[in-house]
N, C-alpha and C positions, 0 to 999 in steps of 0.2 A: 687486443683492447684490454686492460686489465681490470679485475674484480675491483680494484681501491684503486682510483684514480688519481689517490692525494699523494703527492711528493712535495717534499722540501726544496723552499726557493734556495740558488746557490749564488752567488753574487763573483764568484771566481770565474775566469773568462772560458768560453767554450773552448773544449780539449783541441776541436779543429775545427776547419772552415765549415766541415759538410755536416757539423752539429749545433751551427747557428741558424736561425731564423731572423731574420729581420720583414717583419710586417705591419701593416695598416689595418686598421679598421674604418671602413668608408661606409657613406649611407647618408641618407636623408635627413632631416630631422625630424627626432620622434621615433625612428627605426628600432633603435635600441642598443645601439654603439655602447655607449657608456655602462650600461647595465649588464653587456655582454662581458664587454674588458672587465668589469667586476667579478663575473661570475669563474671568466678565466684564470685569473689572478686567485680566487679561490678555490677553483677546483687545483689547481697546480700548488697549492699551498704557501702563496706569496702573503697571502692575508688570512687571517684566521676567524674575520668576522665580514658576511657579505655587506657591500655600501650599496645605499639606493639611492636614486635620485630624487625622491621627491621627501627625502630625509635629510637631504643634502651632505651624506655621511660618504661620498664616493673617493674614491684614492683618485683617482684622474682628475675631475672636475673640485679640484683643490680652490680654486678661487673665488672668495666672496659672490664676484659678481655671477660666476658660473652654478654659486649653489644659489644665490636668490633667484636667477631667472630659470632655472633648470636645463639649461642647456650646456653644449662645448661650445666654448669660444676660443681658447689657446688647446693648439696641441699637443699631449701629455705622454711623454713618454714613459712606460715603466717594464719590467723584465721580470721572466719567470722561468724554470726550468720543467721540463715533462720529457717520459721518457727519454732521459739522457740528452736532452735538446736544450740548447740555452735559447731563449725565442725574446727578441726585443720586441716591441709593441709600440706603437704610438696612435693612440685615441685621438682622430681628428674631429674638426668641428662638421656638423652637416647644414650648417645656415650657410647660405648664401654669401653672406655679407664676408664671409671669413674663408671664404674658397682658397686664398693666397695661402694660409696654413695647411690647406689641405695639397696646394701645388710644392711648396716648401719640402713637406713632409714626403711626398711622393717621388720626390728628385731622387731622394737618399734611400729608399727603400727596395727590395728585393721581392715583395710579394704583400698580397693584401685579400683581406675579406671583407667581401661587398657584404652588406646587410641590406634585406632586404622586409620588409612587412608585409607578413602572409595575407592581409586582409587587402591593404595598397598594393601590392605588388612594385613594378618601379614608378618612383614617383621623380618629379620634376629635378630636385638634387641628387637623387640618387644616380638621374642618368649622364648628370652632367657630371660628377666625380669619377663615373666609369669612363666617360671619353679625357676626362683628365688622366686617368690611369693608360687607356691607350695610349694618349702621347709620348707617356715614359714608358712603355713595352714591358708593363708590370704584371707578369702573371698574377691570377686571380683564382680564388674559390669563392661560390656564393654562401650565405647562409639564410635562409628566410625565417625568418624571429615570428615570434608571438604567435605559433599554430595552436594556443591555446584560446584567441578570443573569439569573440560569435564572428562567424562569417569568414573565419580562416579556412583558406585551401591554397594545397601546394602546388594541385597544377593550375589553378589560374596564374598564381603567382610565377609560376616556371612559363606557362606561355608567355605573361610580361615580358618577362626576360628576354624570350627567344624573341618577340615580337618589336621592342624596342630597342632594346639593346643589338639586334640583329649578331646574336652567337647562337652557337649550338650549347643549350643545356645538358649536362651528364647527371641525371639524377641517380643520386647512389643511397638513398634513404627512404624509406615507406612510413610514415606516420601511422603509429599506433592509437588509435582513437583520434575522433574529433573534437576541438573547440574545446569546452570544457572539461571532456573525456581523455584528453591527450596524454598519454602517458608515458611516451617515449619513441623510439624509432626501431625497424629493420633496417639493419646495416647489409644493403643487396649485394656486397663484394664478398662478405663473407657467411652471408643469409644467417645472422643471428640476430636475436631482438635483443635492443640495449635500453633497459629501466632501469631507476631508483633502484638499490636496494634497500629494501625494509627495514629500517632503525638504523640505517649507518650512511655515510658519504660514500661517493661514486656509485658506479653502475655494476651491473650484475649479467652477463652474457647467458645469454639464453636459448631456448628455440623458438622459432618464428611461432605465434597463435597460429592456432586452427585457422580460427576465422581469414586469417591474412596468406597462407600458403599460396593457394593460385593467384593470388593476386601479384605478391610476391614475387613468384616465380616467372608470373608474365612480365614485370617489370625489370627484372632481372633479367631477361631473354632480350627485351628493348633495348637494354644499357648495351648487351652484347653487340648487338647486332649494330647499336650505331656507334661504338669505337670501333669494330671490324671495317666500319666504312669509310673513319677517318684515321688509322694506324696500320699502317703495310705487315709487320709481323702479327699485329692482333688477326686482321685479315686474313693473312694464311695459316694461322691456328684454326681457326673458324670455321676456312673452308676445310680443313683438314678433318676436323672430331667434332663438327657442329657446335662448338661451343667453344668457350673460354676459361681457361684454370682459373683459380682465384688470381695467383702470383700474377698470370701473363695480363690480366683486368688491371691490378693495380697498375702493375709498370706503365702499360699503355696510357690509365688515367695520368701520371705523375708526367709523360711527355709530353702529352696532348696539353697539360695545363702550361706545362715551360713554353712548348712554341705556341701558344696562344690558339689554340685549333678547337678548342671546348671549354667548358666551364663546369667543374665540378660541384654540383649543389647538393646541401646538407639541408637539414632542417631541426626545429627545435623551440623552445621556448625560454628565453636567457633568465627570464623573471621566476621560473620554476624551475631552474634547473636541468633543463631538458635539452640534452643535445651537444652541451658543450664538451664533455671528454671524447665524445665523438668528433666534434670538430678541432682539438687539439691533434686528436693522433690525424686528422685530416691533413692539418699546416704540416706536422711533421712528415704526410708520407708524401705531399702532394706537391707542394710552394717550394722555391729554389732557393738552396745555399748561398750563399756569398761565393762557393767556389763553382756553383752550376752558374754564374754570371761571367758576360765576355772579359777581358780587360776592360778597365777604365781607359778611354779615350781625352786627352788633353792635347795641348800645345805647348810647346818649346823651343824660343829662338823661330815662332814663325814656321815649322814643321810639326804636323800631326803625331804625336807618340800615344803609344798604351803601355800601362803600367798594369800587370797581374795581382789577383788577387791575393799575396804572398806575403806574410811577417819578414821574411828575409830581403824582400824588394824594398827600393828608396821610399820612405814615408809620403803620403799625400792622401790629403783629405780634405771634404767641401764642409767649410761652415754651413746651415741651414738655420739655426733659429740663433736669438741672441735675447739674452732676458737678465735682469737683475734682481735679484732673491739675497737673502740674509748672509750667504756666505760670500758674496761677492758677484762680480758681474758672470755669468754663465754663459759660454759659446757652446753650443752643441754642434759636432763633429760625428761625420759618417768617416771612418778610417776606411781609403781604398786600398789601399797597398802599405807595407812598412810596419813597420813599431814606434808608437808614441811613448817616451818615456817623461816619469816624471822631471820637472826640470829643465827638459830639452829645450832647444831654441829650434823656431820654426821660421820658414820665410813664407812673406804675403806674397803669391807669385803674382798678381797684378801690382804692385804696388813697390816691390823690392825692399820692402824695409822688414826686417827681422824682430820676433816678440819671443820671451821665453815662458813657458808652461810652468806654472805655477803650482797646479793638482789638476790631477784628472777624477772624474768622480765618474761612478756609476748611479744615476738617476732614477729613482721611482718617485715620480711625478714631483710631491713637493721635497721627496727625504733626499738624501745622498751620501755615498757611502765612498773613501777613498779609496784608487786604486793607483798600483805603481806603475803601469803601465795598460795601453791599447792596443791590438793587431789586428792586421786588415780585417775587414767585417764588422769592427767591433761599429757601437753607436754610442756615445760618451758625450759627456760634459766637460770643459778646463776651465779652470781659471788662471786668469793674467795676461788673458789677451786684450789691450785695448782700443786696438784700432780695428778688431775683424768686425765683419756684418755679414750677414746672411748671405750667401754666396759667394763669401772669399775663398779660393783656396788657399791650401795651407800646406807645404810640402819642405821635403829637406833641402836646406840651405845651398849643397852642393848639387841637387838634382829638380831644379825647378821644374814646375809643370803647371799649367792652367787649364784649369776645369770648366767647363761651361756652368755658368751659375744659375737656378732655379729663372723661370720666367718671373715679372713683376706684375701683375694686375692695374691698367690704367685705372686711376679713379675716376668715380662718377658724379659723386655727389661731395660739395661742399661749405662750410658752414666758418664765419667768423668768429672769430672766438679774443675774448681779451681777460683778464683779469680783473673779480670784483673791486677790488682795491689795489689804487697805483701802487700800493708797494710792495706788491706779489710781483710786478710786471717781470720781472728777472727768474722771480724762479718760474714763471710760466715758460716763459722761452727756455729753461733748461729741461723743464717736465718735456715740454713739445718736440724738442728736440732727441730727449729719450725714447718719446714715443716713436719716433719716426725712425730711430735705431734699431728698436726691438719690433718694428713693422713695416716693411721697406713699400705695403700698398698703403699707406699712411704719409700724405705729402704735405708738408706745412711750407708756406711763400707768404710775402709780404705783398698785397694787393698795391700797385706803384699810384694806384687813382687817390684811394682811401687813406693811405697808409695802415690800415687794419692787418693784424692776421690771420692766412685762414689755412685753415686744416681741411684737407680733402682724403677721402677713403672712397669704398666701395658699396655703402648704403648707409640708410639712415640707422640701423641697431650698431654700427661698425663705428658712427663716429658720435652715436651714445654712450656707447662701451668705451671709447676713448676717451671723452669728457669725464664719467666717472671714473676713469682710472687717474686722472690727473687731481680730481678730487680728494679719490681715496689712499691714493698711493702715495701722491706730494702734496698734498693739504693746501693745495691752491683751488678757492671758490673761480669758477670761470662761468662766465657769460657767454652762450652760444647763440649766434642767429638765427635766422628760420633757412634750412637747407637749400643750397642752389646748384643745379644741376652745370655739368662741364658739357657747355655746346663747343661745336664745332664748326668747320664752316669747310667748303667744298667747292669745286670749280663744275659748272654746268657745261661753260663754254667758253673754251680757251681762246688765247691770242696766239697768231704765227708771226714769226720776225719780229720781233721787241729787239729794237737794237736799243742798248744803254749804255753811255761810254763815262766814266767814270775818271775825272784830270783832277788833280790839284796840284797846285804849283804852290807853295810860301817860301821859297828862297831855298836851296841846298835841292838833294833828289825829292824828285816829285813823283806823283802817281799817275799810271797810267794804266786803264782797264778798259777794251773793248768786247761785249759781247753782244752775241745775237741769240735771244731766245726763243724756243714754241713751248706754249703750255696747252696741256690737255687735261682731259679729265680720266680718272680710274673710276673702273666698278668700285675695288676695294679701297678700304680707308687706309690707304697706303702714301707713301709717299717714293717715287722714283725719280732716279736722275741717271742720262746719260750724255755722252759727248757725241755727237756726228761729224764733227771738226776732222778736215782733213789736210794735209800739206804741213802739217807742224804750224800751222797760224796761231793755234792756241795748245800751249805745250801741256804735256799729261799734268804737270804738279799746278798749273793755272786753273785747270780743268775741274781738280779736286777741289783747289779753293773756291771756285764758283758755285762746284756743290756745297760744300760747308755753307756759304754764305746763304746760299737757298734755304738750307734746312733752319738760319737764324730767322731769316722771312717769316716761315710756317709760323712762328711763335704769336701772331696777330694775325689777323685778316681785315679785309676792307671795312665788314659787315660790321663787326661789333667789337674786335680786337680777340676773338675766340681763335683758337688754333686751328691750323688748315690741315686738311687732310684729301687723299684720296685722288691726286694729281702727279701729272709726270713732268717735267721740266726737262726740253732736250736742248742742250749747248749747239747751236749749229753753224756759228762761224763764230770769228772773232778776229782781234789784232792786240800785239804787243809794241811797247817800246822798248830801244834796245837800252835805254837806262832807265826808264821811269816805272818798267811794268815790275809787279813782285807781287807772292801770294796773298798779300794783306790787301793791294790792288783791285786783284781778281776776285780776292771775297768779298769786297763791299760792292764789287760790279755784282757780282750776283745776288749779295742781298737788296741794294736797293734797285734793280732791275726787275727782281720776282715782285717786289714791292708793286713796282708801277705796271708790270704784267696782270696782278689779280684786282690792282683796279679798274683796269679797262675789261677783265673776264667778267662774263654773267657767275654770278656765285649764288650760291643756298646755303641755307643753315641749317645744318643735326641738331638731333637731339637723341640720347641716350633715349633705349625702349628697351622692355621687358616682358618676356613671357610670363604672365599671372596665370596659377592655377586656385580657383576657387572652389572650394565645399562646400554647400550650402544644403539644408532639408529642403527640401522640394516646393516647400510654400514659400521660402525666401528668392526664391529664382527670378521673378520679374522685377523685384527693387535691386538685387544685383546688378540683373543685365540692364537696367536704365541708369545705373548708378557709374558702371561702365562705362556707356554710350558717352555721358557727362564728362567722364574723363579722357575724352577721345580715345577709347577703347575700341579693339576692331575683334570681336568674338571670334576664335578657328573651331571651337569644338564645345560641345555641349554631351553631356552622357546621363543618366538618372538611373539608379538601381538599389532596391531597397529603400525608399524614401528620402535618398540624398544622392543632389546633382552635384558636378563636377562638371566647370566651366572653365574653359580655358580661353586666354585674350592677351592681344598683344596692347601693351600700354604705355605711352610715355612716362618715363621715370618723374620727371617735375610735376604729373597729375598723381602720383601716388604717395604723397607726404600727407601724414594724417589717415590712411588707408586704412588702416587696422581699426582705430577707434568707429570709423565710419560703418564698416563693415560690421564690427560687433554689434552696434547699436541698431542698424538693421537687422538683424538676424538674431535678435536677444540672446548674443552671446555666444550664438551656436556656429556661426559661419567661422573658418578660418582661410589663410590663404599662402601661396607660397609665391616666390620670384624667381627668374633667373636672367641673365643677359641674352638682348637679343637683339643686339649692334647698334647701329644708328637707323635713322629713318630722319627724311626732310621735314622742317619743320614746315606747317601750313602759313600762308602766307599771311592771313591774320591774324595768327599767335604771332608769328614773325616780326609785324608790324609792330606789336606792344611789346615784345621784348627790344626790340629798336630803341623805341619811345623811354623806355626806362633805364 
């Protein structure tokens, strides 16, 4: 640790893959992600004035809606240098409605810093983003923030990390002072106190305060014992010497982090600039460089291939974000292999189209700086690509490689939108198309019955932000209807041996397909298809056509035209005609046959449900519980401490519209709530009847 933590930012490429870090900041709403990002940029010398969320002066929350609402909505990329390492950092949203932004960011990151509130510990959305990072195998370190708050306690927060996330926390710091007296930290790896220098920026390493020496020694011993249990090399040294050297401990902590066997935990207060330099040192010391990551895997010609993170390899990159700004249409790329130069021609591996890269930009939130090239490991934005979308693989034309795109969350809430003035209808269509291009979790469709344009997204706030973006960014006044949830239909009891014959003869070549289908329910909300036909009665290519037809039939079920899920279709038998059978005929047989089977099956309506966590004063618990019950909520947990109650319940999403205003009214503005998706649940018969009537 250096006495003066300030260094100047450099926008030049990292000298090697080993000195590059690509990381994200993950957390629940209001855990302090954006403030932490601002302090990191300030400590590294990338900015010369601390931005504040409540003043609307932060670098990463530059969108007017973010500044007005005081939350992060769009993932923002920034960069800085620290201790000779170049750090690309993405500040991600913490609200559940924008979890797709987190998903796309995690797809291209090598590591992450998970931020936790020292008072609240692991909150619902911090748990959700942790699970997202698990799916992508992203190594993480934890930062327990806001230790200066009343009620803050590092040990309680760490206990919640261990309990709720199921990980082994490796606490490497001890706070100096509690709550308002929090002054710095003791680094348990080097056994030095890290406190701000009086009258200057940066920190001053010094001796551990006398009052904390015994506790620091005990915690260092506990850390060594935990690491020795998890790391073979550390275990051998611990057995031989009954202790670990600082270098062995640091090396073991890095290896455990990369393997995901333990999570290094640091602490501090971003708002008061406590623990920031130590966190940056931990990013450099423990999180992986691109060279630590395995070769990226993709497909080419139907075969799996690997490409190493080497600038000399053929170029391969994944587009993870598209946005339109003043310089033009920006496509954000993570370069996995090779070198991309300004003016180069790249191949869209999925469509086979080639495009020319006009400019390469190093992005600093809403500011951009031109680069001549980007190399393996870099995260940059490019201008000039007209058709690339989030999830598009770009590669060298002579060496195609298709990478797995990020998954896109399925929309659960819809609103009908229309232009307030008829003259703006065309501009609204253009604005909606651009929104869907920039955010794949927004889906635009036309309702076949009403002719209305329907916009679907991940929540009320998601759709509110989209509508405001149309108004502010495109100058189109829109009128949005009441939000509607996306229902699903599923099979409760299926049918066996459904026979469907598709015969059509209009002169010339006819159509003939004969299929026998079994339909059965599945517990998971997915569709599965299999063929058990023997003897070649239905050739394999026709069986695939039947599956394609069945998937088309899933678009609308018999209860109310909602998409169908949670079923398996088995093709058990069939017959063909020597002249009139074709893939088109069997596709039609699959489509019409499954529709008939669904009409004969016992069906059930499903609705999206969410887990709601409500925090209210103790005197407001009764009213909140009554209101949740009226909204068909099922309370699953309730705890109280310090005059505040936390209630957890599962509630149908359709019943939560307008809940924020109702909760504020019932609790005099003191109640807050968060949600996270909890899957699908059957709609009660009494409610389902009302929906059918509508």
